[in-house]
N, C-alpha and C positions, 0 to 999 in steps of 0.2 A: 403147815404153810402160813400160819398166822391168820387164817380165815375160818369162818364158821363152816361146818359141814365136813363130809368125808370125801377125801380125794384119792383117786387111783390114777397113776401115771400122769399127774398134773391136772386131771379133769375132775371137777366136782361131780359127785354121784347123787342119785336119788332126786333128780330134778323132775318137776311136774308142773302141769298147768291144766286148769279146768275152766272152760269158757262157754258162754252161751250167747244167744241173740234174742232180744225181746221185741223184735219187729217182724212183720210179715215180709218175707223175701219173695221175689218173683224175677222173671227174666223174659226175654223174647224167644219166640219159637225158633228151635234149631240153632240157638246161640248159646255158647257156653259162658258160664260166669262162676266165680268163686263164692262160696258161702262167707258171710260176714259174721263177726262176733263183736257185740257192743258191751258185753258184761264179763268181767273177770271174777270168777268165783273163788279160785285159789291159784297161786302162782309162785313158783320158786325155780328160777333158772329157765323158764319158758315165758315168752312174751308174745303178745299180738302186735304186729306192725302193719302199717298201711302198705297197700300195693301202689303201683305207679299212678293209679287213678285217685289215690287218697282214701281208699276204703280199707277198713281193718280186716284183712283176709289171711294174713300170713302168720303162721305159728312158728316162731323162731326159737331155736335152741341157743342158749348162751354157752353151753358146754358140749363137747363131743361125747357121743355115746350111741347106744342102740336104743331106739324109742318105739313105744307102742302107741299108735294113734287110734282112738276109738271115738265113734260118733253115733248120734241118732238124729235124724232129720225128719221132721213132720212134713208129709206131703199131702196136699189136697188137690184133687182134680175137679174142675168144673165140667162143663158140657163136653162130651166126647172123651174117649179114652186117650191115654198118652203113654209112651215109653219114656222113662226118665233114666238117663245114664248118670252115674256118679263115679268119679275117679279121683286120683291123687296126682298132685304135681309137687316136684321138689325143685326149689330154686327157679321156678317159672317154667319148668319143662315137664311134660307129661311123663309119669312113671309107667313104663311098659307093663302090660298085663295087669293093670290095677282097676279097670273099669268093671262095673256091674250095671245091668239094666233091669229095672223093675217096670212092670206094666200096671198102671193105675186106671181102673175102670172109671167110666163117667160118673161124676158126682160122688166120688168115694174118697176116703182118707186111708193112708197107711204110714208106717214108720219104716224108714230104711236105717239099718244099724249094722255096722260091721267094724272090723279093725284091720290095721295094717302095721307091719313092723319094718323099720328101715334104720340104717346107720346114718347119723348126721354128724357133720363137723360143726365146730363152734361157728355160729352165724348162719348156718343153713336154715331154710324154712320150708314148711309144707303147706299146701293149700288143698282144700277139698272142693272139687269142681262139679257142677251139675249142668245138664242140658236136657230139655224136654222137646218132644215132637209136637207139643201143643202150647199155644199161647194162653191156655186156661189153667196152667199148673201154677200153684203157689206153695210156699213153705210157710204156713201160718203160725203166728204167735197167738196163743189162746189165753186170755186173761183168767186170773183166779176166779173161781165161782164156788160159793159156799165153803165147804171144807176141802175142796180140791185146789191145790196150788196151781199157779200159772204153768203153761206149757210153752217153753221156748221153741222158736222155729228150728233152732239148731243147738245141740249140746255136744261139746267135744272135749276130750281129755288127751293130753300128750304126756306120757310118763316114761321115764328112763328105766329100761330093764337091764342094762349092763353098760 
């Protein structure tokens, strides 16, 4: 087709994006919010675009295909325990049966990490959304220390699988 890459039925294949965020993210109690990404680690055919509020939350596919979304989110709970729900949206709409809830004990940390597969058309976007039952929940960025590299608050990859 005169373009770089491998094409199948007019759609470029093997698209990917790897993004992270190097800020501490937080939200209000019982209020949902999408994770943000301020760093592009690798990208070909996947871009981060701003939501209606101007925040970089949307992982947008340039080409149609089946994509695997994988992430890891650092969660830190202050005083009191919390239930933290994380789920996926496609084009601004909750994806049915995509939520998981983790309970984070008082003054503890944990990592939420899983994946999700969905079919996207060119221009479709995915968001990863979170909501906590506590106002003391954060998603911290941890600076590099000694020989340990920095820990982003959120790491996400979106890779085309077909």
